[in-house]
C-alpha positions in Angstrom: 8.1 103.6 -52.1 6.8 107.0 -51.0 4.6 108.9 -54.0 2.9 112.3 -53.0 1.1 114.4 -55.9 -0.2 117.5 -56.3 -1.7 117.0 -52.3 -3.7 119.5 -50.8 -5.6 120.0 -47.3 -7.9 122.7 -46.7 -9.5 123.9 -43.1 -12.2 126.0 -44.1 -10.6 128.8 -45.6 -6.9 128.3 -44.8 -5.3 126.1 -47.0 -2.6 124.5 -44.6 -0.8 122.3 -47.5 -0.8 123.7 -51.1 0.1 121.3 -53.9 2.9 119.4 -52.3 4.4 116.8 -54.6 7.1 114.7 -53.7 8.9 111.0 -53.9 11.2 108.9 -51.8 13.0 105.8 -52.3 14.3 103.3 -51.0 17.5 103.8 -49.1 16.6 107.5 -48.8 16.2 109.4 -45.7 14.1 112.7 -45.9 14.5 115.5 -43.9 11.2 117.2 -43.8 11.8 120.8 -42.1 9.8 124.1 -41.8 8.9 126.4 -39.4 5.7 126.1 -37.0 2.4 125.8 -39.2 4.4 125.0 -42.5 2.0 122.1 -43.1 4.7 119.3 -41.9 2.4 117.6 -39.6 -0.9 117.7 -41.7 1.5 116.4 -44.8 2.2 113.4 -42.8 -1.0 113.0 -41.5 -2.4 112.6 -45.1 0.4 110.5 -46.3 -0.7 107.9 -43.4 -4.1 107.9 -44.2 -5.1 110.2 -40.6 -6.2 113.2 -42.7 -8.3 112.6 -46.0 -6.7 115.2 -48.5 -8.8 118.1 -49.9 -7.9 116.8 -53.4 -4.1 114.8 -54.6 -3.1 111.3 -53.7 -0.4 109.8 -51.6 0.4 106.2 -52.1 3.3 103.8 -50.0 4.8 101.5 -51.9 2.1 101.3 -55.0 -1.0 101.4 -52.6 -3.1 104.7 -52.7 -3.7 105.7 -49.3 -7.4 106.5 -49.8 -8.5 103.8 -52.3 -6.4 100.8 -50.6 -5.5 102.2 -46.9 -5.0 98.4 -45.4 -2.7 97.7 -47.8 -0.5 100.8 -47.7 -0.8 100.8 -44.0 0.4 96.9 -43.6 4.2 98.4 -45.3 3.8 101.5 -43.1 5.1 102.3 -39.5 4.2 105.9 -38.0 5.2 108.0 -34.9 3.2 110.6 -34.5 3.4 113.9 -33.0 2.8 113.5 -29.3 3.9 109.8 -29.4 0.3 108.6 -28.1 -0.6 105.3 -26.1 -2.5 103.6 -23.6 -1.2 105.4 -20.3 -2.2 103.0 -18.2 -0.5 100.1 -20.2 3.1 99.0 -19.7 5.3 99.2 -22.4 5.3 95.6 -22.7 1.5 95.0 -22.6 1.4 97.9 -25.3 3.7 96.8 -27.7 2.2 93.0 -27.0 -1.1 94.8 -27.9 0.5 96.3 -31.2 2.0 93.1 -32.5 -1.4 91.5 -31.9 -2.9 94.1 -34.4 0.1 93.8 -36.8 -0.6 89.9 -37.2 2.7 88.9 -35.1 2.2 86.0 -33.3 4.6 83.3 -31.8 7.9 83.1 -31.7 8.3 85.8 -34.3 6.2 88.1 -32.2 8.3 87.7 -29.3 11.3 87.8 -31.0 10.6 91.6 -32.6 9.3 92.6 -29.3 12.6 91.8 -27.8 14.5 93.1 -30.5 12.8 96.8 -30.9 13.2 96.6 -26.5 16.8 96.5 -27.2 16.7 98.7 -30.0 15.3 101.5 -28.0 16.8 100.7 -24.6 13.3 100.3 -23.1 14.5 97.5 -20.4 14.4 99.8 -17.4 10.9 100.8 -17.7 9.5 97.8 -19.9 6.8 97.1 -16.9 6.2 100.5 -15.5 2.8 102.3 -16.5 3.1 104.3 -19.6 2.1 107.4 -18.0 4.5 107.5 -15.3 7.3 107.6 -17.9 9.2 110.7 -18.6 8.6 112.4 -22.2 11.8 110.7 -23.7 10.9 107.2 -22.4 7.2 107.5 -24.0 8.7 108.9 -27.2 10.7 105.9 -27.5 7.9 103.7 -26.7 6.3 105.1 -29.7 9.1 104.5 -31.8 8.9 101.2 -30.7 5.5 100.6 -32.1 6.2 101.9 -35.3 9.2 99.5 -36.2 7.8 96.5 -34.2 6.8 95.1 -37.8 9.8 96.2 -39.3 8.0 98.0 -42.1 9.2 99.1 -45.4 8.4 102.7 -44.8 8.8 104.9 -41.9 7.3 108.4 -41.5 8.6 109.6 -38.0 7.2 113.0 -36.9 10.1 115.0 -34.3 11.3 111.2 -33.4 14.2 112.6 -31.0 11.9 115.0 -29.4 12.4 114.9 -25.6 15.4 113.1 -25.6 18.7 113.4 -23.9 21.8 114.3 -26.0 22.9 110.7 -25.9 19.1 109.2 -26.2 19.1 111.5 -29.6 22.7 110.2 -30.6 20.9 106.4 -30.1 18.0 107.2 -32.2 20.0 108.9 -34.9 22.7 105.6 -35.1 19.4 103.3 -35.4 17.9 105.4 -38.2 20.7 105.2 -40.0 20.8 101.3 -39.3 17.2 100.8 -40.5 17.9 103.3 -43.6 19.5 101.1 -46.5 16.3 98.9 -46.7 13.6 101.2 -46.1 12.2 104.6 -47.3 12.0 107.1 -44.3 10.4 110.6 -43.5 12.0 112.2 -40.6 10.2 115.7 -39.8 12.5 118.0 -37.4 13.1 121.1 -36.5 16.6 120.5 -35.4 18.9 121.5 -38.4 21.6 119.3 -37.2 19.5 116.2 -37.4 19.2 116.7 -40.9 23.0 117.1 -41.5 23.7 113.7 -39.1 21.1 111.5 -40.9 19.1 112.4 -44.1 20.2 111.9 -47.8 17.7 114.7 -48.7 16.1 117.5 -47.4 12.4 119.6 -48.3 11.6 122.8 -46.6 8.3 123.6 -46.6 6.7 127.4 -45.6 2.9 128.1 -45.7 2.1 124.4 -47.2 4.4 124.7 -50.0 7.5 123.2 -51.1 10.5 125.9 -51.3 13.9 123.7 -51.3 14.4 120.1 -52.5 17.9 119.1 -52.3 20.6 117.2 -50.6 21.9 118.5 -47.4 25.2 119.3 -49.0 23.3 121.7 -51.3 21.8 123.3 -48.6 24.8 123.6 -46.4 26.3 125.2 -49.6 24.5 128.1 -49.2 26.1 128.9 -45.7 25.4 128.1 -42.0 21.9 126.0 -42.2 20.3 128.1 -39.7 20.6 131.4 -41.7 19.8 129.7 -44.9 16.8 128.0 -43.2 15.6 131.3 -42.0 15.8 132.9 -45.6 14.5 130.5 -47.4 11.2 130.3 -44.8 11.2 134.1 -44.8 11.2 134.3 -48.7 8.4 132.4 -49.4 9.8 131.3 -53.1 10.4 127.9 -54.3 14.6 127.6 -54.6 16.2 124.3 -55.9 13.0 122.4 -55.9 13.3 119.1 -58.0 
């Protein structure tokens, strides 16, 4: 459902992403890990069509992101870093706007909005301006718009950023519930999140894949924080499939 092949991105003399390749199948939750500046967000922006690769290709459900962007994006839900939204809108108005863009109408539109509002617990702030919301509620509005059209593929950049422990648990539970019918890429710096919800983990540093395996394979090497630090500082690929 997601296929990335030899993806590269250069910013002038800097190579931010260096020949990354991987696939994600239906039912997989891929934890995308790496230190700050590793290339995680840049890779996600290329996968979702917000950045053009210097070379390589990415496809979603068989649709090339560069040559068939509309077809690819119809299958995609994307929560970018920072959860951008229109601050002068309320969550209710924003989700109504997103539903229109996604081609939802009538009873289907009303049902989908009601469902995602309940799933991410937005009821208390539904008619409050987004710019007045806490970081956690803004993040939940961003998650709601990503899942509104029930996409086949979800790309979530730090979905629990700014949430309190209870809210993090709720979002992780929601991801687990959605996982069997979707392919999900989850960028995170929280190692416990990988153990909690992911079926697979990729670690990148300096734009290159250094580890690709299951969370169990990663945990077998020792404490996750120690292993993560060792892999990202060594700079050499290990266990990459």
